[in-house]
N, C-alpha and C positions, 0 to 999 in steps of 0.2 A: 794824610791820615786823619780820620775824624775821631774826636774824643769819645771815649767809651760811654761817658755819661750822656752825651748828645745822641749816641746811637741807641741806647736803651730808651731814652725818651721818644725817639723817632719810632722805634718798634711798637711802643705802646700806642702812640697816636695813630700809627698805621692800622692797628687792629680796630681802633674806633672809627677811622675813615671807612674801612671795609664794611663794618657793621652799619654805619649810618647811611652810606650810599646804597647798599643792598636793601636795607629796610625801606628807604625812601622810594626806590624803584619798585619794590614789592607791593607798596600800597597803591600803585597806579593800576587800575583794572585793565587798561589796554596793554600794559607791559605783561601782566599775568596771562592774558589771553594769548599773546604772541609767544611767551616763553613756554607755556604748557600746551601749545597746539601740537597735535600728533604729526601732521604733515604740513610743515610751514611753507607758505607761499613766498616767493622772492620779496614781495612787499613786506611781509612779516619779518623776514630776516634782516632787511634793511632797517626796519623800525627798531628791532632789537639792538643792532649795531649803533644806531643813533642814540637810543636810550642809555647804552653803556659807555660808548666811546666818547661821546661829546663831553659829559661832565668829567670823566677821568682823563681825557686829553687836556682839558683845562687844568686839571690837577698837575699834570706834567709841566704845563706852562708856568704854573704858580711855583713849582719847585725850581724852575729855571731862573725866574726873575726875583724870587724872595730868598735872601740868604738864610741858609741853615734850616729851611722848611722842607726837609726831605720827605716827610711822611705823606705829602700830597701825591707823590708819584707811586702808584701801585700798578703801573702799566705792565710789568713783568707778570704779576699774578693774574691780571685781567686777561692778558693774552692766553694764558693757560685755560682759564674759565671759558673763554670764547671757543678755544679749540675743542675742549671735551664736550661742550654743549651744542655748538653749531657746526663743527666740522672744520676741516683745514682751509677751505676756500674762504669761508666767512672769517675765520681767525686771521688769515693773511690780510684781508681788507681792514680788520680792526687793528692789527699790528701796524699797518701803514699810517692810519689816523693817529694812533697813540704815540708813534715815534716821530711824527712830524715836528712837534715843538722841540724835541731834543736835537733833531737834525738841523733845525734852524739855529740852534745854539752850538753848532759845530761838533756835536757828539755823533760822529758819522758811523760808528759801529752800532748805534742803537737800532737802526732799521734792519741790517742783516741779522743781528742777534734776535730781535723780536720776530722776524720772519721764520728763523730756524725753530724758535720756541713754538710758534703757531703751527708749523708743519708737524712737529713731534706730538704736540698735544692733540692736534686734529686726528692724527693717525691712532693715537691712544683712544680717543673718543669713538672712533670707528671700530676699534678692536674689542671694546668691553660692552657689556650689557648696560642698558640705561639705568637700572636699579643700582648697579655697582658705582655709577657716577654719583647718583643722588645720595647714596648712603656714605659717601666719603666724609669722615668726621674731622672737624677742626681740632679735636682733642687728640693730638698726636700720640700721647702716652697710651690712651685707650686703644687706638688702632694698633699700636705695636703689641700691647697686651693681648688683644684678641688674636692677632696673627700668631704669637708664640703659643697661646693655649690651643688654637686649632691645629697647628702643625705638630704639636707634641703628641696629639692623639692620632691625627691622620695627616701626614705631609701632603700639601697641595700648593699649586701655584695661586698666589693671591694678587689680584690685579690692583686692589686698593693700596697694598704695600708698594706695588710697582709705581703707582702714581706718586706716592710719597717719596720714593727714591728718585723719581724723575724730577720732582720739584727741587729736592735738595741738590741733585746733580747739576741742574741748570743754574741754580743759585751759586753753587761753587764755581761753575764756569764763568758766570757773570763777574764774580769777584776777581777771578784770575785775570780776565780780560781787562777789567778796570784798573787792576794794579799794573798790568803790562803796558796799557796804553791810557795813561791819565788824560782826563778831559775828553776822551773819545767815546766813553761809555760810562753811564752812571751806575754806581753801586756803593754800598756802604762797605768800606775796607778797614780791617783791623787785624792786629797781631794777637789779640787775646782769644784763646780757644773757647772759653765760656761765652764770650760775646758772639763769636761766630756760631756757636751752637744755638744761641738765642735767635740769631738772624735766620738760620735755616728753619728753626721751629716756627718763627713768625711768618716766613714765606708760605709754609704749609697751612698755617691757620688763616692767613689772608685768603687763600684759595678755598678753604673749607667753610669759612663763615658765610659767604654768599650762598654757597650750595646748601648749607643747613637751613638758612632763612628761607630760601626759595622752595626748598623741599617741604618745609612746614606749610607753606602756602599751597604747594601742590597736593600735599596730603589732605589739607582742609577742603580743597576743591573736590578731591575724590570722595571724601566723606559726604559733602554736600550732594554729589551726584548719587551716591548710594542711598542717602536718605530720601532723595526725590524719587528714586526707583522703588524704594521700600514703601513710600507713601502711596504711589500709584498701584503697587501690588496689593496693599491693604484695602485700598478703595475698591479695586477690582474684585478681590475676594469677598468683601462685604456685599457688593452689589450682586454678585453671583449667588449669594445666599438668599437674596430676595426673590430673584426671578423664578427658580424652580418651585419655591414655596407658593408663589402666586399662581403659576401655571398649574400646579397640582390641584389647588382649590377650584380654579376656573374649569378645568377639565371635568372635575367631579360634578360641577353644576350642570355642564352641558350633558354629561351622561345621564343625569337624572331627568332630563327634559326630552331626550331623543325619541323615546317610545310614545310618550303621551302628548307632548306639545312639539312636534317636529318644526313648525314654523318659528317658534321662539328659539328652538335649539339652533336653527339656521341663522337667525339674527345674532345669537351669541357667538357663533362661529365666525361671522363676518367681523364682529367687533373684536374678537380674539385675534383674528388675522391682522387687524390694524395695530393691535398692541404688539404682536410678535414682529411685525414689520419695524416698529419703532425700536424694539429691544435688539433686533439683529443689526440695525443700522449702527455704524460706528458713530460714537458721540463722546463728548468730553465728560469729565467728572461734574461739570457745572452746565446747567441749561437755564434759559430764562423761565421765570415763574409762569409765564403765559403758556409756554410749551409743556411745562410740568403739569399744569392744570388740564391741558388738552389730553395728555396721557391718562390722567386720573379720570377724566370724563368718560373715556372709553371703558375703564374698569367699572365706574358707577353705572354706565349703561348696561353692562352685563348684569350687575346686581339688581338693578331696577327691573329688568326682564325676569330675573329669577324670583324676586320677592313679589313683584307686582307694583304698578305705578301708584296704587292706592295705599300701599304699605311702606314704601320707601321714598321719602321725599328728600331733595337736595336743595339747600339754600346757600347762596353765595353772597358774601358781603366783602367785596374786594376793592381796595383802593387802586385806581388806575395806575398810579405812579409805581406801585409794587410789581406790576405785571412785567416790566422790562428789567427787573433786577435778576442777576444770576443766583440760583440756588442749587444745592447738590441735587443731582438727578435721582429719580426714584425716591423722593423724600416723602411725598404725600400719600402715595398709594398704600404703603404698609399701615399708615395711621388710619386711613379710611377703612381698610380691610379689618383692622383690629376693632374699630367702632362697630362695624356691621356684625362681625363674628361674635364679639363678647358683649356688645351693648344692645343691638337691636334684634339680632336673631333669636335670643331667648324670649323676646316679647312676642306674643301672638299678633298684636296689632301693628307691629313694626315701629316706625318712628322717622325722625328727621335727622339728617346730617348737615351741619352748618360749617361752611368753610369761610374763614375770614383772613384778611391780610391788611396790614397797615404799617406805617413807618412811625416809630416812636423811640425817642431817646437815642437816635443814631443807629438804630437796629431795625431790621425787618422782622415784625411779629407775624407769625402764621399760627392760626388756631384751627383745630379740627374738633368739633363738639358734636355730641349726640345726646339725645334724650332717652337713652335706653335704661337698662337695669342698674347701671353704675357698678361700682366696685364694692364687694362685701368688706366690712370692716376688718375681717381677719386676714385679708390679703395685703400684707404690709409692703411698704416701699423697700426696694433694694437698689441703691445707687441710681435713684431716679426712674427706675423701671419697675412696674408692678409685677409681682410674681404671677405667672399664669398668662401674661399678655402675649407671649409667644416670641418667635424669632424676629418678626418684623419690627416690633418696637424696640427690642434690644439692638437690632441692626442700626436703626435710625440713630439711637443714642451713641453707639460706637462710631458711626460715620461722622457725627458732629464733633466728637472728641478728637478724631483723627484730623479733621479739617480745621477746626477752630480752637481746640483746647478749651481753656476757661473762658474764652470770649463768647461762646455760645451757651444758651441755657435751654434745658429740656424739662418741662414741668407738666405734671399730671394732677388734675384736680377732679375729684369724683364725689358725688353724693349718691349714696345707695338709693336706688328706686327713682332717681331723677336724672341721671346721666353722667357723662364723663367729658372733660375737656382737656385736650393736649395742646400746650402752648410751646412753640418754638421761637426763640429769639436768636437771630444770627446777625453777625456784623454786616453793616450796610456797605456793599461793594457794587459799583456800577458797571464793572467790566469783568467778563469771565476769566480772561487771562490774569488780571490783577487778583481775582479770587484764588486762582491756582497758585500763583506765586506767593500770596500771603499765607495760604495754607501750608505750602512747602516750608516757608520761613518759620512758621509756628512749630511745625513738626520737627525741624532740625534743632530748634531751640530746646524743645522738650527732650529730644533724644540725646 
């Protein structure tokens, strides 16, 4: 018979062991991937068994060789967790590993008892829904309270309470076998009913603590996935705002030329076909600046035909190193369109659009400047976007906010009668995949 004081200390330490081991395992990314996989491969199941059973099997070994250090042995609760999470076959394999140190210490009932627990827990895991397993709470009093409240209103079968009863029942069976066959099965045995109640409660909490910790990781991963999907959906929605706007203006330009200048209209149609081909082709949220400029050149080619080569000139001042950097797709065309529509089109003589790019201060700076009419003083700034500049400019700003947050800057400088310059400063990233992951991380942090 073990002293009551030692049993209480052991129960407290067991809770700490369960929390420490489950937290340490939960921090390993490979363990997370295997635990949360929808359809686990045999190699993933073996990996989970190794992650869980090897350290806890060593705990059984420590309990065997270190006097009065009973808290290291949580093999009973671990077998239950393996059964409800991995199924009966995996739990049987885990029970074999966990009971081996006890068997070597002549505790011959350890193996058959753990195998029986593995089968029952595995069958329970097959019987219930996944969410019912993950929502099992280590706070036994709350579980009982919720069960009583639900059943007072509408009686129903509660599988979580069934798991609680199973844990307590198997713990009682283990105590009885240990009392009947001393030194053949390990269990904490006492005649004090309050201590026994504490032991049953502790067994349920040792099962619930890892489930709660790992479920928190599972929930966080689900939120990350939802945020990634939300980011992609927002980018797609913003990009779809640009395309109809651009096509509408281009088709109007073609319609104005068909009757009087059919050859130029034909040239516009060819260039528009190139643009449509690029728009309809599947592409990522990020493309190389070189490809973005090529897309913008097709648009400018349309506008040069419409305005006349003598009225619309294009100047490029581009650093070669910037051409291979990933930038958000459809970034420049709305800015160029805005410069033409609001800056150069009101001028009879037309003007010049200058495109610049350079690396400065760890960021890629992109400038779109025109020498048009500029912005009238009365048109004040609103969150970095000038009133009246249209959906394209607003869209660019919103996309930069979605992708980069405060790490990107959007600035408009205008002198009435002398022109407008739009400056974009975006973080310097050398790989499109890195840019997507960085944007998703920033978005998840903000959300």
